[in-house]
C-alpha positions as CSV (number, residue, x, y, z in Angstrom):
1,M,-154.8,125.4,-64.6
2,T,-157.5,126.8,-66.4
3,H,-159.2,124.6,-68.8
4,A,-161.3,126.3,-71.9
5,P,-164.6,125.0,-72.4
6,S,-165.4,122.3,-74.9
7,G,-167.3,123.8,-77.8
8,R,-167.4,124.4,-81.8
9,N,-165.3,127.5,-81.4
10,D,-162.6,125.8,-79.6
11,R,-159.6,125.5,-82.2
12,T,-157.6,122.7,-79.2
13,E,-160.8,120.4,-79.4
14,F,-159.0,118.2,-81.6
15,L,-155.5,119.1,-80.8
16,P,-153.9,115.7,-79.1
17,K,-152.6,116.0,-75.7
18,L,-149.3,115.0,-76.6
19,W,-148.8,118.2,-78.7
20,T,-150.1,119.9,-75.4
21,V,-147.2,118.7,-72.8
22,W,-144.3,119.4,-75.5
23,R,-145.8,122.9,-75.6
24,E,-146.1,123.4,-71.8
25,G,-142.6,121.7,-71.5
26,Y,-141.2,118.5,-71.6
27,G,-137.6,118.0,-69.9
28,L,-135.1,115.1,-69.4
29,A,-136.7,114.7,-65.7
30,D,-140.1,113.9,-67.5
31,L,-138.5,111.7,-70.3
32,R,-137.3,109.4,-67.4
33,A,-140.6,109.8,-64.9
34,D,-142.6,108.3,-68.5
35,V,-139.9,105.8,-69.1
36,M,-140.4,104.2,-65.7
37,A,-144.1,104.9,-66.0
38,G,-144.0,103.1,-69.3
39,L,-142.2,99.5,-68.2
40,T,-144.5,99.5,-65.6
41,V,-147.9,99.6,-67.6
42,A,-146.0,97.0,-70.5
43,I,-145.1,94.6,-67.1
44,V,-148.9,94.9,-66.9
45,A,-150.4,94.8,-70.6
46,L,-147.6,91.6,-71.5
47,P,-149.6,88.7,-70.2
48,L,-153.0,90.9,-70.0
49,S,-152.6,91.3,-74.3
50,M,-152.1,87.9,-74.6
51,A,-154.5,86.4,-72.2
52,I,-157.7,88.9,-73.4
53,A,-156.9,87.4,-76.8
54,I,-157.2,83.8,-76.0
55,A,-160.0,84.3,-74.7
56,S,-161.1,86.2,-77.8
57,G,-160.9,83.5,-79.7
58,V,-157.4,84.6,-82.0
59,G,-153.9,83.7,-81.3
60,P,-152.1,85.4,-78.5
61,E,-149.7,87.7,-80.7
62,R,-153.1,89.2,-82.0
63,G,-153.4,90.9,-78.3
64,L,-149.5,92.1,-79.2
65,F,-150.1,93.4,-82.1
66,T,-153.2,95.5,-80.5
67,A,-151.0,96.8,-78.1
68,I,-148.0,97.7,-79.7
69,V,-149.7,99.4,-82.8
70,G,-153.0,100.6,-80.9
71,G,-151.8,101.6,-78.2
72,F,-148.9,103.5,-79.5
73,L,-151.5,105.5,-81.7
74,V,-153.9,106.0,-78.8
75,S,-151.8,107.8,-76.6
76,A,-150.0,109.8,-79.5
77,L,-153.1,111.1,-81.0
78,G,-155.5,111.1,-77.9
79,G,-157.0,113.9,-75.8
80,S,-155.7,112.1,-72.8
81,R,-152.9,113.0,-71.2
82,Y,-152.6,109.6,-69.1
83,Q,-155.0,107.1,-71.3
84,I,-153.1,103.4,-71.9
85,G,-154.6,101.6,-75.2
86,G,-155.2,98.3,-76.2
87,P,-156.9,95.1,-75.9
88,A,-159.9,95.5,-73.7
89,G,-161.6,92.5,-71.1
90,A,-164.6,94.0,-72.4
91,F,-164.2,93.4,-75.3
92,I,-164.1,89.8,-75.4
93,V,-167.6,88.6,-75.7
94,L,-168.1,90.7,-78.8
95,V,-164.7,89.8,-80.8
96,S,-165.3,85.8,-79.6
97,A,-169.0,86.1,-81.3
98,C,-167.5,87.8,-84.0
99,V,-164.8,84.6,-84.6
100,M,-167.3,82.8,-84.4
101,T,-169.8,84.3,-87.2
102,I,-167.4,86.4,-89.7
103,G,-163.9,84.7,-88.8
104,L,-160.5,86.0,-88.2
105,Q,-160.5,88.2,-91.4
106,G,-163.8,89.1,-90.9
107,L,-162.9,90.3,-87.3
108,I,-160.0,92.3,-89.0
109,L,-162.3,93.7,-91.4
110,A,-165.2,95.2,-88.5
111,T,-162.2,96.6,-86.4
112,F,-160.9,98.2,-89.5
113,L,-164.5,99.5,-90.4
114,S,-165.0,100.5,-86.5
115,G,-162.0,103.2,-86.8
116,F,-163.9,105.0,-89.4
117,V,-166.9,105.3,-87.6
118,L,-165.2,106.3,-84.2
119,I,-163.4,109.0,-86.3
120,A,-167.0,109.9,-87.7
121,A,-168.4,110.2,-84.1
122,G,-165.4,112.3,-83.1
123,L,-165.3,114.9,-85.6
124,L,-169.6,115.2,-85.1
125,R,-168.9,115.5,-81.7
126,F,-170.5,112.8,-80.6
127,G,-168.0,112.6,-77.8
128,T,-169.7,115.1,-75.8
129,Y,-172.8,112.8,-75.4
130,I,-171.5,109.8,-74.7
131,R,-169.6,111.5,-71.3
132,Y,-173.0,110.9,-70.2
133,M,-173.8,107.6,-69.8
134,P,-175.4,107.2,-66.7
135,Y,-173.6,105.6,-63.9
136,P,-176.4,102.9,-62.8
137,V,-175.7,101.7,-66.7
138,T,-172.4,101.6,-66.6
139,V,-172.0,99.5,-63.2
140,G,-174.2,96.8,-64.7
141,F,-172.5,96.5,-68.1
142,T,-169.3,96.6,-66.2
143,A,-170.5,94.0,-63.7
144,G,-172.0,91.8,-66.4
145,I,-168.8,91.9,-68.5
146,A,-167.0,90.6,-65.4
147,V,-169.4,87.7,-65.2
148,I,-169.1,86.7,-68.8
149,I,-165.0,87.0,-68.6
150,F,-165.4,84.9,-65.6
151,A,-167.4,82.1,-67.2
152,S,-164.9,82.2,-70.6
153,Q,-162.1,81.2,-68.5
154,L,-163.8,78.4,-66.4
155,R,-162.9,76.1,-69.2
156,E,-159.1,76.6,-69.1
157,M,-159.0,77.0,-65.0
158,F,-160.5,73.2,-64.9
159,G,-158.7,72.0,-68.0
160,L,-162.0,70.6,-69.4
161,S,-162.7,68.9,-72.7
162,L,-165.4,69.7,-74.6
163,S,-166.5,67.5,-77.3
164,G,-167.6,70.1,-79.5
165,G,-166.6,73.6,-79.5
166,E,-167.6,75.6,-76.4
167,P,-170.8,77.6,-76.7
168,A,-171.1,81.5,-76.3
169,E,-174.4,82.0,-74.6
170,I,-173.7,81.5,-70.9
171,L,-176.4,79.6,-70.1
172,Q,-175.8,76.7,-72.7
173,K,-172.0,77.6,-71.7
174,V,-172.2,76.3,-68.2
175,Q,-174.3,73.3,-69.0
176,A,-171.6,72.2,-71.8
177,L,-169.2,73.1,-68.8
178,W,-170.8,71.3,-66.3
179,A,-171.5,68.0,-68.3
180,A,-167.3,68.2,-69.4
181,R,-166.7,67.8,-65.2
182,G,-165.5,64.6,-64.9
183,T,-162.8,65.5,-68.0
184,V,-161.1,68.1,-64.8
185,T,-157.6,68.4,-64.8
186,P,-156.0,68.7,-61.4
187,S,-152.7,70.4,-62.4
188,A,-155.0,73.2,-64.3
189,V,-156.9,74.0,-61.1
190,A,-153.2,74.3,-59.3
191,V,-152.0,76.1,-61.7
192,A,-154.7,78.9,-62.0
193,A,-155.0,78.5,-57.9
194,L,-151.3,79.5,-57.9
195,T,-151.5,82.3,-60.3
196,V,-155.0,83.6,-58.6
197,A,-153.1,83.3,-55.0
198,A,-149.9,84.8,-56.2
199,I,-151.7,87.9,-57.6
200,V,-154.0,88.6,-54.5
201,G,-150.8,88.6,-52.6
202,L,-148.1,90.1,-54.1
203,K,-151.2,92.9,-54.0
204,R,-151.1,93.2,-50.7
205,L,-147.4,92.3,-49.7
206,R,-145.6,93.6,-52.1
207,P,-147.9,96.1,-54.1
208,G,-145.5,97.7,-55.8
209,W,-144.1,94.6,-57.7
210,P,-146.0,93.5,-61.5
211,G,-148.2,91.1,-59.8
212,M,-149.5,89.5,-62.7
213,L,-146.2,89.0,-64.8
214,V,-144.9,87.7,-61.4
215,A,-148.3,85.3,-61.2
216,V,-147.3,84.4,-64.6
217,A,-143.9,83.6,-64.8
218,L,-143.7,81.8,-61.5
219,A,-146.6,78.9,-62.9
220,S,-144.7,78.8,-66.2
221,L,-141.8,78.0,-64.2
222,V,-143.6,75.5,-61.8
223,V,-144.9,73.9,-64.9
224,A,-141.6,73.4,-66.5
225,V,-140.0,72.2,-63.4
226,L,-142.6,70.0,-62.5
227,D,-143.1,68.8,-65.9
228,L,-146.8,69.0,-65.2
229,P,-149.5,68.2,-68.1
230,A,-150.9,71.7,-68.3
231,E,-151.4,73.2,-71.9
232,T,-149.2,76.2,-72.6
233,I,-149.3,78.8,-75.3
234,G,-146.7,77.0,-77.3
235,T,-148.7,73.5,-77.3
236,R,-151.8,75.3,-78.6
237,F,-150.6,78.4,-80.6
238,G,-147.0,77.5,-81.5
239,A,-144.1,80.0,-81.2
240,L,-144.7,83.5,-81.1
241,P,-143.9,85.5,-83.9
242,N,-140.8,88.3,-83.3
243,M,-141.7,91.4,-85.4
244,L,-144.8,92.9,-86.4
245,P,-146.1,91.4,-89.4
246,M,-146.0,93.4,-92.6
247,P,-149.2,96.0,-93.0
248,A,-152.0,94.8,-95.7
249,L,-155.5,96.3,-96.0
250,P,-158.4,93.7,-95.4
251,D,-160.5,92.3,-97.9
252,L,-163.1,95.0,-98.9
253,G,-165.4,93.5,-100.8
254,W,-169.2,94.5,-100.6
255,A,-170.2,91.2,-99.2
256,E,-167.8,91.0,-96.8
257,V,-168.1,94.9,-95.4
258,Q,-172.1,93.8,-95.4
259,A,-171.1,91.3,-92.9
260,A,-168.7,92.7,-90.8
261,L,-170.5,96.4,-90.7
262,P,-173.0,95.0,-87.9
263,W,-169.7,94.1,-85.4
264,A,-168.1,97.1,-86.5
265,M,-171.1,99.6,-85.3
266,S,-170.6,97.6,-81.9
267,F,-167.0,97.7,-81.7
268,A,-167.4,101.3,-82.1
269,L,-170.0,102.1,-79.6
270,L,-168.6,100.1,-77.0
271,G,-165.3,101.2,-77.3
272,A,-166.2,105.1,-77.8
273,I,-168.0,104.0,-74.0
274,E,-164.9,102.1,-72.5
275,S,-162.5,104.9,-74.1
276,L,-164.1,107.5,-72.5
277,L,-164.8,106.1,-69.4
278,S,-161.0,105.6,-68.9
279,A,-160.1,108.9,-69.7
280,V,-162.5,110.7,-67.0
281,V,-161.3,107.8,-64.5
282,A,-157.9,109.4,-65.6
283,D,-158.9,112.4,-65.4
284,G,-160.3,111.7,-61.7
285,M,-156.7,110.4,-60.7
286,S,-154.7,112.9,-62.0
287,G,-157.0,116.3,-62.0
288,A,-156.2,116.4,-65.8
289,R,-158.9,117.1,-68.2
290,H,-159.2,115.1,-71.7
291,R,-160.3,116.2,-75.2
292,S,-163.4,113.6,-75.5
293,N,-164.4,114.4,-79.3
294,A,-160.4,114.3,-79.9
295,E,-159.7,110.9,-78.0
296,L,-162.5,109.3,-80.4
297,V,-161.1,110.2,-83.3
298,A,-157.7,108.9,-81.9
299,Q,-159.3,105.4,-81.4
300,G,-160.5,105.2,-84.7
301,V,-157.0,105.9,-86.0
302,A,-156.0,103.0,-83.8
303,N,-158.4,100.8,-85.0
304,I,-157.6,101.1,-88.4
305,G,-153.9,100.9,-88.0
306,S,-154.3,98.0,-85.3
307,A,-156.4,95.9,-88.0
308,V,-153.8,97.1,-91.0
309,F,-151.3,95.3,-88.7
310,G,-153.4,91.9,-88.4
311,G,-154.7,93.2,-84.4
312,F,-158.4,93.8,-83.3
313,C,-159.9,96.1,-81.2
314,V,-158.1,98.8,-79.8
315,T,-160.1,100.9,-76.8
316,G,-159.0,102.7,-73.7
317,T,-158.4,100.3,-70.7
318,I,-159.0,101.5,-67.0
319,A,-156.6,99.0,-64.9
320,R,-153.6,99.9,-67.2
321,T,-154.6,104.3,-67.4
322,A,-154.5,103.9,-63.8
323,T,-151.7,102.0,-63.2
324,N,-150.2,104.9,-65.9
325,V,-151.2,106.9,-63.3
326,R,-150.4,105.9,-60.5
327,A,-146.9,105.2,-61.8
328,G,-145.9,108.7,-62.4
329,S,-146.6,109.6,-65.9
330,R,-146.0,112.9,-67.2
331,G,-148.2,112.9,-69.9
332,P,-148.7,110.8,-73.7
333,V,-144.8,109.5,-74.1
334,S,-145.2,106.9,-71.1
335,G,-148.4,105.5,-73.4
336,M,-146.3,105.8,-76.5
337,L,-143.0,104.2,-74.4
338,H,-145.5,101.3,-72.9
339,A,-145.7,100.1,-76.6
340,L,-142.7,99.9,-77.6
341,F,-141.7,98.4,-74.3
342,I,-144.2,95.2,-75.5
343,L,-142.3,95.6,-79.2
344,A,-138.9,94.8,-77.7
345,F,-140.2,91.8,-75.9
346,M,-141.4,90.6,-79.0
347,L,-138.2,90.9,-80.4
348,V,-136.4,89.7,-77.7
349,A,-138.4,87.0,-75.5
350,A,-140.9,85.8,-77.8
351,P,-140.1,82.4,-77.4
352,L,-140.0,82.3,-73.7
353,A,-144.0,82.9,-74.0
354,A,-144.6,79.5,-75.5
355,Y,-143.9,78.1,-72.3
356,I,-147.0,80.3,-70.6
357,P,-149.9,77.9,-69.1
358,L,-153.5,78.6,-70.2
359,A,-154.4,78.3,-66.7
360,A,-152.3,80.9,-65.6
361,L,-153.5,83.5,-67.9
362,A,-157.1,82.4,-67.1
363,G,-156.3,82.8,-63.5
364,V,-155.1,86.7,-64.5
365,L,-158.5,86.9,-66.4
366,A,-160.2,85.5,-63.5
367,V,-158.9,88.5,-61.2
368,V,-159.0,91.1,-63.9
369,A,-163.2,90.1,-63.7
370,W,-163.0,89.8,-60.2
371,G,-161.6,93.8,-60.0
372,M,-164.2,94.9,-62.7
373,A,-167.5,93.6,-61.1
374,E,-167.2,96.4,-58.9
375,R,-169.6,94.4,-56.2
376,H,-169.8,97.7,-53.7
377,E,-171.3,100.3,-56.2
378,F,-173.8,97.3,-57.7
379,V,-175.0,96.8,-54.1
380,A,-175.1,100.2,-53.4
381,L,-177.5,101.3,-56.6
382,L,-179.7,98.3,-55.6
383,R,-180.3,99.7,-52.4
384,S,-180.2,103.4,-53.2
385,S,-183.5,104.1,-54.9
386,R,-186.1,101.7,-57.1
387,G,-185.4,103.2,-60.4
388,D,-181.3,103.0,-60.2
389,A,-181.9,99.3,-58.6
390,M,-184.1,98.6,-61.6
391,V,-181.7,100.3,-64.2
392,V,-178.4,98.4,-63.0
393,S,-180.5,94.9,-62.7
394,V,-182.0,95.0,-66.0
395,T,-178.6,96.0,-67.5
396,F,-176.7,93.8,-66.1
397,L,-179.0,90.7,-66.9
398,L,-179.1,92.2,-70.4
399,V,-175.5,91.8,-70.6
400,V,-174.7,88.4,-69.8
401,F,-177.9,86.5,-70.8
402,R,-179.1,88.1,-74.1
403,D,-176.4,90.9,-76.2
404,L,-174.2,93.9,-74.0
405,T,-175.8,96.5,-77.1
406,E,-179.1,95.8,-76.2
407,G,-177.8,96.1,-72.7
408,I,-176.4,99.7,-73.2
409,I,-179.2,100.7,-75.2
410,V,-182.4,99.5,-72.9
411,G,-180.1,100.5,-69.7
412,F,-179.9,104.2,-70.9
413,A,-183.6,104.4,-72.4
414,L,-184.5,102.8,-68.9
415,A,-182.3,105.4,-66.7
416,G,-183.7,108.1,-69.2
417,I,-187.7,107.3,-68.2
418,V,-186.0,106.9,-64.2
419,F,-184.7,110.5,-65.4
420,I,-188.3,112.1,-66.5
421,K,-190.2,110.6,-63.0
422,R,-187.8,112.2,-61.0
423,M,-187.7,115.6,-62.8
424,S,-191.4,115.4,-63.1
425,E,-191.6,114.6,-59.7
426,G,-189.5,117.6,-58.5
427,T,-192.2,120.1,-60.6
428,A,-194.7,121.3,-58.6
429,M,-198.0,123.6,-58.6
430,R,-199.5,124.8,-55.8
431,P,-201.7,127.9,-55.0
432,L,-200.4,131.2,-53.6
433,A,-201.0,131.7,-50.1
434,E,-202.9,134.3,-49.3
435,H,-200.1,136.8,-47.3
436,Q,-198.7,136.8,-50.8
437,V,-201.4,138.0,-53.0
438,T,-204.7,139.6,-52.3
439,A,-207.4,136.9,-52.4
440,R,-210.1,137.7,-55.1
441,E,-213.1,135.8,-56.3
442,D,-212.5,136.4,-59.9
443,R,-209.4,135.0,-60.5
444,V,-207.0,131.9,-58.7
445,V,-203.0,132.4,-58.8
446,Y,-201.2,129.2,-58.9
447,F,-197.6,129.0,-58.8
448,L,-195.5,126.8,-60.9
449,E,-191.6,125.4,-59.5
450,G,-189.4,123.7,-61.7
451,P,-189.0,122.5,-65.3
452,Y,-192.2,122.8,-67.0
453,F,-191.4,120.1,-69.9
454,F,-193.5,116.8,-71.4
455,G,-193.4,114.9,-68.5
456,A,-194.2,117.7,-65.8
457,A,-196.8,118.5,-68.2
458,A,-198.7,115.1,-68.2
459,Q,-198.4,115.2,-64.5
460,L,-200.0,118.4,-64.1
461,G,-202.4,118.1,-66.5
462,G,-204.9,116.8,-64.5
463,V,-204.9,119.5,-61.9
464,L,-205.0,122.2,-64.7
465,D,-208.0,120.7,-66.2
466,R,-209.8,120.8,-62.7
467,I,-208.3,124.2,-62.1
468,A,-210.1,125.5,-65.6
469,E,-213.7,124.3,-64.3
470,A,-214.6,127.7,-63.1
471,P,-215.2,130.4,-65.0
472,R,-212.4,132.6,-63.6
473,A,-209.4,134.4,-64.4
474,L,-206.6,131.7,-64.2
475,V,-203.2,133.2,-63.6
476,L,-200.0,131.1,-63.5
477,D,-197.0,132.6,-61.7
478,M,-194.1,131.4,-64.1
479,S,-191.3,133.2,-62.0
480,G,-189.8,129.1,-60.6
481,V,-189.7,127.5,-64.3
482,P,-186.6,127.5,-66.1
483,L,-187.2,125.3,-68.5
484,I,-190.4,125.0,-70.9
485,D,-190.9,122.2,-73.8
486,S,-192.9,122.1,-76.9
487,S,-195.3,119.7,-74.8
488,G,-195.3,122.0,-71.7
489,A,-196.3,124.5,-74.2
490,R,-198.7,122.9,-75.9
491,S,-200.7,121.9,-72.3
492,F,-200.9,126.0,-72.4
493,H,-202.6,126.5,-75.4
494,T,-205.3,123.5,-74.7
495,L,-205.7,125.4,-71.1
496,A,-206.2,128.5,-72.5
497,A,-208.7,127.2,-75.1
498,R,-210.8,125.6,-72.3
499,V,-210.7,128.8,-70.0
500,R,-212.0,131.3,-73.0
501,R,-214.6,128.6,-73.6
502,R,-215.9,129.0,-70.1
503,G,-215.4,133.0,-70.6
504,G,-211.9,133.1,-68.7
505,Q,-208.3,134.3,-69.4
506,L,-205.1,132.6,-69.3
507,Y,-202.7,135.0,-67.7
508,L,-198.6,134.0,-67.3
509,V,-197.2,136.1,-65.3
510,G,-193.3,136.4,-64.4
511,L,-192.0,134.5,-67.4
512,R,-188.6,134.9,-68.3
513,D,-188.2,136.5,-71.6
514,S,-186.2,133.9,-73.2
515,L,-189.0,131.6,-72.5
516,R,-191.7,134.1,-73.7
517,R,-190.0,134.3,-76.5
518,Q,-189.9,130.7,-77.1
519,L,-193.6,130.5,-76.2
520,E,-194.4,132.8,-78.8
521,A,-192.5,131.4,-81.2
522,Q,-194.6,128.3,-80.7
523,G,-197.7,130.0,-81.5
524,L,-199.0,130.8,-78.2
525,G,-199.9,134.6,-77.5
526,E,-203.1,137.3,-77.5
527,P,-205.8,137.0,-77.3
528,E,-205.2,132.8,-76.5
529,V,-203.1,134.1,-73.0
530,R,-201.5,137.3,-72.1
531,F,-198.1,137.7,-71.2
532,L,-197.9,140.1,-67.7
533,P,-194.9,141.2,-65.3
534,D,-197.1,140.0,-62.0
535,V,-200.6,138.9,-60.2
536,A,-201.1,142.9,-59.3
537,A,-201.3,144.0,-62.8
538,V,-203.3,140.9,-63.8
539,D,-205.5,142.6,-60.7
540,R,-205.2,146.0,-62.3
541,I,-207.1,145.0,-65.8
542,L,-209.5,142.9,-63.8
543,D,-210.4,146.3,-61.7
544,R,-210.4,147.7,-65.0
545,A,-213.0,145.5,-65.9
546,V,-215.4,145.6,-62.9
547,E,-215.1,149.5,-63.2
548,S,-216.6,149.2,-66.8
549,N,-219.4,147.2,-65.8
């Protein structure tokens, strides 16, 4: 299939993929495939949604609200055929910190506001740029999130009792957990270990089975039959509701909006990155192509809808999206059905969730964190080059020990600096060999190759300065230069002035017409510099000057 390039004139840029699938033809066989894929994803999403919600500092029902409402809207309106939306492990740190700072209602308001930020980002076509997130940054922040998620589950996995609240900062968290090591509950450790072992074992022996759901059900059964002293969803949160709450707008008071807006911006940034990364993964697995800006708009609508129904941040989820593709999904209908299947669980089996041990859900998230860590990719980047190693390491350390958003921004900036340095090193200037041009005493010819932008201009400035010391015609062959930025153009101004002060002339030959027009638009032209087609044209001018003298 040929896909139109994304651009401002592309009429399908904001068109949901659901409409595209219907237009291509959607039959009963497609529906059957999507029913099975949706059911498979729902089975995976069910324990994860509750586990992520609990780890984020809210009730498990909030995770289900998010998966139902947000997941349905992401699939119905999104720009990816296979994207599955819902609560994501990447948000645990931010959501938990938000709840501790401005409370549950503040979290819902921040989620609501982040939806409008995402819609604006999509309409402004920012999705086109977010897709260019450097790979070392994504590996670094994903690995950092994995470490934080795992650390956040240590308390439940070991059944520790803390005298006060669990600190958010990882160093303080580890210190507090170590200080409470004497309160370890053996039954909680056993339940968590059983859950992890069941998930890993089923993945190897029965990869087609819903390992997480089976493991949680097995752990719940063991706790109930043996009457183990393990805390469950019911003992901490009570019974789960069996229906979605009535929709309601959050409190939009000015003071509340001011407090929630910084969190909303962080949610929107992380959500945009996470959802588009997930869409790219789905594209790679399926051969399809997502519409990034339509996806951002859908993510925004989904966050608004989630907040209205009492949920929290929605984003594309890589693991569930990959499961959807592998399960044979034919399009967005499977994602919509996955949300409806979770709703059906709430209607029918919500009381059973009260028996799920929290240590079992912690074991689920421990396995998720281990899978998120991208250990092989991290090590490969550390070994690949000094620049990549610096970017992935700094991003990872900032995410773990400072702040997720700060890690992304600093990592992106460092990756940009590394890229500039590499591009500068790829720009070369060398004298033309005598077999290419005839040697003359009254001029010197240098060949420039590669993009001539601010990084390269700074690197080559010293070389150009040394060339300009002699009062002769300086010829720069620009036929190998595909790009010149304003800094590069400015360096030609400076060089031309120095050459003229010493009685010489700067010639730029072989320059592409578009680059010549660009330089002329920036004020570079005769008599400061002369543009000629080749070195032979320069030689003819010099010969006429000699004859006239």
